[in-house]
C-alpha positions as CSV (number, residue, x, y, z in Angstrom):
1,M,-16.8,9.0,0.1
2,D,-19.5,6.3,0.0
3,A,-17.1,3.7,-1.3
4,A,-14.5,4.5,1.4
5,S,-17.2,4.3,4.1
6,T,-18.3,0.9,2.8
7,D,-14.8,-0.3,2.7
8,A,-14.2,1.0,6.3
9,Q,-17.3,-0.9,7.5
10,N,-16.1,-4.1,5.9
11,V,-12.6,-4.2,7.5
12,S,-12.0,-7.6,9.1
13,E,-9.9,-8.6,12.1
14,G,-6.2,-8.3,11.5
15,S,-6.5,-6.3,8.2
16,V,-3.7,-4.3,6.7
17,L,-3.9,-1.0,5.0
18,F,-0.8,-0.4,2.9
19,V,-0.4,3.3,1.9
20,V,2.1,3.5,-0.9
21,G,3.6,6.3,-3.0
22,T,1.7,9.3,-1.8
23,S,2.9,12.5,-0.1
24,L,-0.5,12.8,1.7
25,K,-0.9,16.3,0.5
26,I,-4.3,15.8,-1.1
27,P,-7.1,16.2,1.5
28,G,-9.4,13.7,-0.1
29,I,-6.8,11.0,0.0
30,T,-5.8,11.8,3.5
31,D,-9.5,11.7,4.6
32,I,-9.9,8.2,3.1
33,I,-6.7,7.0,4.8
34,K,-7.9,8.3,8.1
35,L,-11.4,6.7,7.7
36,I,-10.2,3.3,6.6
37,G,-7.1,3.5,8.8
38,S,-9.2,4.0,11.9
39,A,-11.3,1.0,11.0
40,V,-8.2,-1.1,10.5
41,D,-6.9,0.1,13.9
42,K,-10.1,-1.0,15.6
43,A,-9.8,-4.4,14.0
44,N,-6.4,-4.9,15.5
45,G,-4.8,-4.5,12.0
46,Q,-1.8,-2.6,10.8
47,V,-1.6,0.7,8.8
48,I,1.7,0.8,6.9
49,Y,3.1,3.8,5.0
50,L,5.7,3.4,2.2
51,D,7.2,6.4,0.3
52,L,10.5,8.0,-0.5
53,R,9.9,10.5,2.3
54,A,8.4,10.1,5.8
55,P,4.8,11.1,6.2
56,P,4.0,14.6,7.5
57,T,4.5,14.8,11.2
58,S,0.8,15.5,11.8
59,L,-0.1,12.1,10.2
60,A,2.8,9.9,11.2
61,K,1.0,8.7,14.4
62,R,-1.7,7.2,12.2
63,F,0.7,4.6,10.9
64,S,1.8,1.4,12.7
65,L,4.9,1.4,10.5
66,C,6.6,3.9,8.2
67,I,9.0,2.8,5.6
68,E,11.1,5.4,3.7
69,G,12.3,4.0,0.4
70,D,11.6,3.4,-3.2
71,C,8.2,1.6,-3.8
72,Q,9.6,-0.4,-6.7
73,V,12.6,-1.6,-4.8
74,F,10.3,-2.7,-2.0
75,A,7.9,-4.4,-4.4
76,K,10.8,-6.3,-6.1
77,A,12.0,-7.5,-2.7
78,A,8.5,-8.5,-1.6
79,I,8.0,-10.5,-4.8
80,N,11.3,-12.3,-4.2
81,I,10.3,-13.1,-0.7
82,L,6.9,-14.3,-1.8
83,K,8.4,-16.4,-4.6
84,S,10.7,-18.1,-2.1
85,T,7.9,-18.8,0.4
86,E,7.0,-22.5,0.6
87,G,3.6,-23.2,-1.0
88,L,3.6,-20.2,-3.2
89,G,5.0,-21.1,-6.6
90,S,6.8,-18.5,-8.7
91,D,4.2,-19.1,-11.5
92,N,1.8,-17.1,-9.3
93,L,3.8,-13.8,-9.3
94,H,5.3,-12.0,-12.3
95,Y,7.1,-8.8,-12.9
96,N,5.8,-7.0,-15.9
97,S,8.4,-4.7,-17.5
98,R,6.1,-3.4,-20.2
99,Q,5.4,0.2,-20.1
100,E,1.8,1.4,-20.5
101,E,1.5,4.1,-23.1
102,G,0.3,7.4,-21.7
103,R,1.2,6.5,-18.1
104,R,2.5,9.7,-16.6
105,D,5.5,8.4,-14.7
106,M,6.3,5.5,-17.1
107,R,7.5,3.3,-14.3
108,P,7.3,-0.5,-14.9
109,L,3.9,-2.0,-14.0
110,W,3.5,-4.7,-11.4
111,D,1.3,-7.6,-12.4
112,W,0.2,-9.9,-9.6
113,M,-1.3,-12.8,-11.6
């Protein structure tokens, strides 16, 4: 928890905590999200949740925004938006369709170069 505490202490004004692809059923992960999320709230930031299902009712109030949907579909859309944004060339963002051997879910990897 030391690393999470350090991260929480170093949250800056307007930060965003983006919680992606977790059911929030693991207590340690939930504790980290609560710790850093509270710091982000105090810094007038946003705590955003993205997963196929809504967060548990007991945790939903901790998020500024909850998005129910596929993480990869969201990431592809975000990349397309970022690529089309003025001043951000498409050379800066790439989708990597290689699959890493041994990765449990074998989903495509996202490579933000």
